[in-house]
DSSP file (Angstrom, degrees, kcal/mol; ACC not computed):
  #  RESIDUE AA STRUCTURE BP1 BP2  ACC     N-H-->O    O-->H-N    N-H-->O    O-->H-N    TCO  KAPPA ALPHA  PHI   PSI    X-CA   Y-CA   Z-CA
    1    1 A M              0   0    0      0, 0.0     2,-0.1     0, 0.0     0, 0.0   0.000 360.0 360.0 360.0 131.5  -10.9   -4.5   33.0
    2    2 A N     >  -     0   0    0      1,-0.1     4,-2.2     4,-0.0     5,-0.2  -0.313 360.0-104.1 -82.5 169.1  -13.2   -7.5   32.8
    3    3 A T  H  > S+     0   0    0      1,-0.2     4,-2.4     2,-0.2     5,-0.2   0.855 119.1  55.7 -60.4 -38.6  -13.3  -10.1   30.1
    4    4 A K  H  > S+     0   0    0      1,-0.2     4,-2.1     2,-0.2    -1,-0.2   0.912 109.5  46.2 -62.6 -43.4  -16.5   -8.7   28.6
    5    5 A N  H  > S+     0   0    0      2,-0.2     4,-2.7     1,-0.2    -2,-0.2   0.888 111.6  51.8 -67.2 -39.2  -14.9   -5.3   28.2
    6    6 A K  H  X S+     0   0    0     -4,-2.2     4,-2.6     2,-0.2    -2,-0.2   0.912 111.3  47.2 -63.5 -42.2  -11.7   -6.8   26.7
    7    7 A E  H  X S+     0   0    0     -4,-2.4     4,-2.4     2,-0.2    -2,-0.2   0.900 112.8  49.3 -64.9 -40.9  -13.7   -8.7   24.2
    8    8 A S  H  X S+     0   0    0     -4,-2.1     4,-2.3     2,-0.2    -2,-0.2   0.911 112.7  47.0 -64.6 -42.9  -15.7   -5.7   23.3
    9    9 A E  H  X S+     0   0    0     -4,-2.7     4,-2.5     2,-0.2    -2,-0.2   0.902 111.7  51.1 -65.7 -41.4  -12.5   -3.6   22.9
   10   10 A A  H  X S+     0   0    0     -4,-2.6     4,-2.4     2,-0.2    -2,-0.2   0.906 110.9  48.7 -62.7 -41.7  -10.9   -6.3   20.8
   11   11 A K  H  X S+     0   0    0     -4,-2.4     4,-2.9     2,-0.2    -2,-0.2   0.906 110.7  50.6 -64.7 -41.9  -14.0   -6.5   18.5
   12   12 A A  H  X S+     0   0    0     -4,-2.3     4,-2.3     2,-0.2    -2,-0.2   0.911 111.8  47.5 -62.4 -42.3  -14.0   -2.7   18.1
   13   13 A K  H  X S+     0   0    0     -4,-2.5     4,-2.4     2,-0.2    -2,-0.2   0.901 112.9  49.3 -65.2 -40.2  -10.3   -2.7   17.2
   14   14 A R  H  X S+     0   0    0     -4,-2.4     4,-2.6     2,-0.2    -2,-0.2   0.929 111.4  48.5 -63.9 -46.2  -10.9   -5.6   14.7
   15   15 A D  H  X S+     0   0    0     -4,-2.9     4,-2.4     1,-0.2    -2,-0.2   0.897 111.9  49.8 -60.6 -41.2  -13.8   -3.8   13.1
   16   16 A K  H  X S+     0   0    0     -4,-2.3     4,-2.4    -5,-0.2     5,-0.3   0.906 110.5  50.3 -64.7 -42.3  -11.8   -0.6   12.8
   17   17 A F  H  X S+     0   0    0     -4,-2.4     4,-3.2     2,-0.2     5,-0.3   0.939 111.4  48.1 -60.6 -47.5   -8.9   -2.5   11.2
   18   18 A I  H  X S+     0   0    0     -4,-2.6     4,-2.5     2,-0.2     5,-0.3   0.924 111.5  50.7 -59.9 -45.8  -11.2   -4.1    8.7
   19   19 A K  H  X S+     0   0    0     -4,-2.4     4,-1.9     1,-0.2    -1,-0.2   0.945 118.1  36.7 -57.9 -51.7  -12.8   -0.8    7.8
   20   20 A F  H  X S+     0   0    0     -4,-2.4     4,-3.0     2,-0.2     5,-0.3   0.877 115.4  54.0 -73.2 -37.3   -9.5    1.0    7.2
   21   21 A A  H  X S+     0   0    0     -4,-3.2     4,-2.3    -5,-0.3     5,-0.2   0.931 111.9  44.6 -63.2 -45.3   -7.8   -2.0    5.6
   22   22 A E  H  X S+     0   0    0     -4,-2.5     4,-2.2    -5,-0.3    -1,-0.2   0.939 117.0  45.3 -64.2 -46.1  -10.5   -2.4    3.1
   23   23 A Y  H  X S+     0   0    0     -4,-1.9     4,-2.1    -5,-0.3    -2,-0.2   0.960 117.1  42.8 -62.5 -52.0  -10.7    1.3    2.3
   24   24 A R  H  X S+     0   0    0     -4,-3.0     4,-2.4     1,-0.2    -1,-0.2   0.864 113.8  51.6 -67.2 -36.1   -7.0    1.9    2.1
   25   25 A T  H  X S+     0   0    0     -4,-2.3     4,-2.6    -5,-0.3    -1,-0.2   0.920 110.5  48.6 -65.7 -42.8   -6.3   -1.3    0.1
   26   26 A N  H  X S+     0   0    0     -4,-2.2     4,-2.2    -5,-0.2    -2,-0.2   0.874 111.1  50.3 -65.4 -36.5   -9.0   -0.4   -2.4
   27   27 A V  H  X S+     0   0    0     -4,-2.1     4,-2.4     2,-0.2    -2,-0.2   0.922 111.8  48.5 -64.5 -43.9   -7.6    3.2   -2.8
   28   28 A A  H  X S+     0   0    0     -4,-2.4     4,-2.6     2,-0.2    -2,-0.2   0.919 111.3  49.4 -62.5 -44.1   -4.1    1.7   -3.3
   29   29 A I  H  X S+     0   0    0     -4,-2.6     4,-2.4     1,-0.2    -1,-0.2   0.920 110.9  50.2 -61.5 -43.8   -5.4   -0.7   -6.0
   30   30 A S  H  X S+     0   0    0     -4,-2.2     4,-1.7     1,-0.2    -1,-0.2   0.911 111.4  48.5 -60.9 -42.8   -7.2    2.1   -7.7
   31   31 A S  H  X S+     0   0    0     -4,-2.4     4,-1.4     2,-0.2    -2,-0.2   0.899 110.3  51.0 -65.3 -40.8   -4.0    4.2   -7.7
   32   32 A I  H  X S+     0   0    0     -4,-2.6     4,-1.2     1,-0.2     3,-0.2   0.906 108.4  52.1 -63.6 -41.1   -2.0    1.3   -9.1
   33   33 A K  H  X S+     0   0    0     -4,-2.4     4,-0.7     1,-0.2    -1,-0.2   0.864 105.3  55.8 -63.3 -34.4   -4.5    0.7  -11.9
   34   34 A R  H >< S+     0   0    0     -4,-1.7     3,-0.7     1,-0.2     4,-0.5   0.830  99.1  60.3 -67.4 -30.6   -4.2    4.4  -12.8
   35   35 A I  H >< S+     0   0    0     -4,-1.4     3,-1.7     1,-0.2    -1,-0.2   0.889  97.8  60.5 -60.5 -36.4   -0.4    4.0  -13.1
   36   36 A G  H >< S+     0   0    0     -4,-1.2     3,-1.9     1,-0.3    -1,-0.2   0.795  90.9  67.4 -59.7 -29.1   -1.4    1.5  -15.9
   37   37 A N  G X< S+     0   0    0     -4,-0.7     3,-1.3    -3,-0.7    -1,-0.3   0.734  85.5  71.5 -63.8 -21.1   -3.1    4.3  -17.7
   38   38 A L  G <  S+     0   0    0     -3,-1.7    -1,-0.3    -4,-0.5    -2,-0.2   0.586  76.7  81.4 -70.1  -8.5    0.4    5.7  -18.3
   39   39 A S  G <   +     0   0    0     -3,-1.9     2,-1.0    -4,-0.2    -1,-0.3   0.575  59.8 113.2 -74.2  -7.6    1.1    2.9  -20.7
   40   40 A N    X>  -     0   0    0     -3,-1.3     4,-1.9     1,-0.2     3,-1.2  -0.529  50.9-167.4 -69.5 101.9   -0.8    4.8  -23.5
   41   41 A K  T 34 S+     0   0    0     -2,-1.0    -1,-0.2     1,-0.3    -2,-0.0   0.719  83.1  63.4 -66.2 -21.5    2.1    5.6  -25.9
   42   42 A R  T 34 S+     0   0    0      1,-0.2    -1,-0.3    -3,-0.1    -2,-0.1   0.773 115.3  30.6 -72.6 -23.7   -0.1    8.1  -27.8
   43   43 A A  T <4 S+     0   0    0     -3,-1.2     2,-0.3     1,-0.1    -2,-0.2   0.675 122.7  40.2-105.7 -22.4   -0.4   10.3  -24.6
   44   44 A Y     <  -     0   0    0     -4,-1.9     2,-0.5    -6,-0.1    -1,-0.1  -0.934  59.7-145.0-134.6 151.3    3.0    9.7  -22.9
   45   45 A E        +     0   0    0     -2,-0.3     2,-0.3    -3,-0.1    -5,-0.0  -0.973  38.7 143.1-113.9 124.7    6.6    9.2  -23.7
   46   46 A Y        -     0   0    0     -2,-0.5     2,-0.2    -7,-0.1    -2,-0.0  -0.981  33.6-137.0-156.0 161.4    8.6    6.8  -21.5
   47   47 A G     >  -     0   0    0     -2,-0.3     4,-1.8     1,-0.1     3,-0.4  -0.724  34.8-101.3-119.0 171.2   11.3    4.2  -21.7
   48   48 A N  H  > S+     0   0    0     -2,-0.2     4,-2.8     1,-0.2     5,-0.2   0.848 120.7  58.7 -59.5 -35.4   11.9    0.7  -20.3
   49   49 A D  H  > S+     0   0    0      1,-0.2     4,-2.3     2,-0.2    -1,-0.2   0.889 104.2  51.5 -62.7 -38.1   14.1    2.2  -17.6
   50   50 A D  H  > S+     0   0    0     -3,-0.4     4,-2.4     2,-0.2    -1,-0.2   0.932 111.6  46.6 -61.7 -45.8   11.3    4.4  -16.4
   51   51 A I  H  X S+     0   0    0     -4,-1.8     4,-2.4     1,-0.2     5,-0.3   0.920 112.2  49.9 -64.7 -44.9    8.9    1.4  -16.2
   52   52 A K  H  X S+     0   0    0     -4,-2.8     4,-2.3     1,-0.2    -1,-0.2   0.904 111.4  49.7 -59.6 -41.8   11.6   -0.7  -14.4
   53   53 A K  H  X S+     0   0    0     -4,-2.3     4,-2.2    -5,-0.2    -2,-0.2   0.914 110.3  49.9 -65.8 -43.1   12.2    2.1  -11.9
   54   54 A I  H  X S+     0   0    0     -4,-2.4     4,-2.4     1,-0.2    -2,-0.2   0.955 115.9  41.3 -58.9 -51.7    8.5    2.5  -11.1
   55   55 A F  H  X S+     0   0    0     -4,-2.4     4,-2.3     1,-0.2    -1,-0.2   0.815 111.7  55.1 -73.5 -29.5    7.8   -1.2  -10.5
   56   56 A K  H  X S+     0   0    0     -4,-2.3     4,-2.3    -5,-0.3    -1,-0.2   0.926 111.7  45.1 -63.8 -43.7   11.0   -1.7   -8.6
   57   57 A F  H  X S+     0   0    0     -4,-2.2     4,-2.7     2,-0.2    -2,-0.2   0.897 111.7  51.7 -68.6 -40.0   10.0    1.1   -6.2
   58   58 A L  H  X S+     0   0    0     -4,-2.4     4,-2.5     2,-0.2    -1,-0.2   0.932 111.8  47.0 -61.4 -44.5    6.4   -0.2   -5.9
   59   59 A R  H  X S+     0   0    0     -4,-2.3     4,-2.6     2,-0.2    -2,-0.2   0.921 113.0  48.9 -62.6 -43.6    7.7   -3.7   -5.0
   60   60 A A  H  X S+     0   0    0     -4,-2.3     4,-2.6     2,-0.2    -2,-0.2   0.908 111.9  48.9 -63.2 -41.7   10.2   -2.2   -2.5
   61   61 A T  H  X S+     0   0    0     -4,-2.7     4,-2.4     2,-0.2    -1,-0.2   0.903 111.3  49.6 -65.2 -41.1    7.5   -0.1   -0.9
   62   62 A L  H  X S+     0   0    0     -4,-2.5     4,-2.5    -5,-0.2    -2,-0.2   0.914 111.8  48.7 -63.2 -42.7    5.1   -3.0   -0.7
   63   63 A N  H  X S+     0   0    0     -4,-2.6     4,-2.1     2,-0.2    -2,-0.2   0.906 111.5  49.5 -63.1 -41.9    7.9   -5.1    0.9
   64   64 A E  H  X S+     0   0    0     -4,-2.6     4,-1.0     2,-0.2    -2,-0.2   0.897 111.3  49.4 -63.7 -40.6    8.6   -2.3    3.4
   65   65 A T  H >X S+     0   0    0     -4,-2.4     4,-0.7     1,-0.2     3,-0.6   0.919 110.4  49.8 -65.5 -43.5    5.0   -2.0    4.3
   66   66 A E  H >X S+     0   0    0     -4,-2.5     3,-1.0     1,-0.2     4,-0.6   0.880 104.5  59.4 -61.7 -37.3    4.7   -5.8    4.8
   67   67 A S  H ><>S+     0   0    0     -4,-2.1     5,-2.6     1,-0.3     3,-0.8   0.786  93.6  65.7 -64.6 -26.2    7.7   -5.7    7.0
   68   68 A K  H X<5S+     0   0    0     -4,-1.0     3,-1.0    -3,-0.6    -1,-0.3   0.848  98.7  52.9 -62.2 -32.7    5.9   -3.3    9.3
   69   69 A F  H <<5S+     0   0    0     -3,-1.0    -1,-0.3    -4,-0.7    -2,-0.2   0.681 110.1  48.2 -75.1 -17.2    3.5   -6.1   10.1
   70   70 A N  T <<5S-     0   0    0     -3,-0.8    -1,-0.2    -4,-0.6    -2,-0.2   0.196 118.2-112.7-105.1  13.6    6.5   -8.3   11.0
   71   71 A N  T < 5 +     0   0    0     -3,-1.0     2,-0.5     1,-0.2    -3,-0.2   0.841  68.3 143.2  58.7  38.9    8.0   -5.6   13.2
   72   72 A I      < -     0   0    0     -5,-2.6    -1,-0.2    -8,-0.1    -2,-0.2  -0.936  52.6-118.7-108.2 129.5   11.0   -5.0   10.9
   73   73 A K        +     0   0    0     -2,-0.5     2,-0.3    -3,-0.1    -5,-0.0  -0.360  37.3 179.1 -66.3 143.9   12.2   -1.4   10.6
   74   74 A S        -     0   0    0     -2,-0.0     2,-0.3    -9,-0.0    -1,-0.0  -0.934  26.1-112.3-140.2 164.6   12.1    0.1    7.1
   75   75 A K        -     0   0    0     -2,-0.3     2,-0.6     2,-0.0   -11,-0.0  -0.687  20.2-139.8 -96.9 153.1   12.9    3.5    5.5
   76   76 A D        +     0   0    0     -2,-0.3     2,-0.3   -12,-0.0   -15,-0.0  -0.952  31.4 163.5-115.1 114.9   10.3    5.8    4.1
   77   77 A D        -     0   0    0     -2,-0.6     2,-0.3     0, 0.0    -2,-0.0  -0.906  34.7-120.5-126.8 155.3   11.3    7.5    0.8
   78   78 A D        -     0   0    0     -2,-0.3     2,-0.2     1,-0.0    -2,-0.0  -0.741  34.1-111.0 -92.4 145.0    9.4    9.3   -1.9
   79   79 A F        +     0   0    0     -2,-0.3     2,-0.3     2,-0.0   -25,-0.0  -0.545  39.4 172.6 -76.0 138.1    9.4    8.0   -5.4
   80   80 A R              0   0    0     -2,-0.2     0, 0.0   -27,-0.1     0, 0.0  -0.990 360.0 360.0-142.6 138.9   11.3   10.0   -8.1
   81   81 A L              0   0    0     -2,-0.3   -28,-0.1   -27,-0.0   -27,-0.0   0.449 360.0 360.0 -80.1 360.0   12.1    9.2  -11.7
């Protein structure tokens, strides 16, 4: 593969990363903001332990996701209250 093709392929991969990173990050941010809507005490019943558990799991998931970029193995679990 010549240098021109490698540069073109690298640019295509970069463009693809940017496209998906922006989209997926914005979806994640939107979802996190919707979790904030659960703070409405008139509509929902929850305790401090519930809130601590939610945010502990979100932080752990974010840390696990970041570790993938650093080539560190992580576990994938689903959140449950």
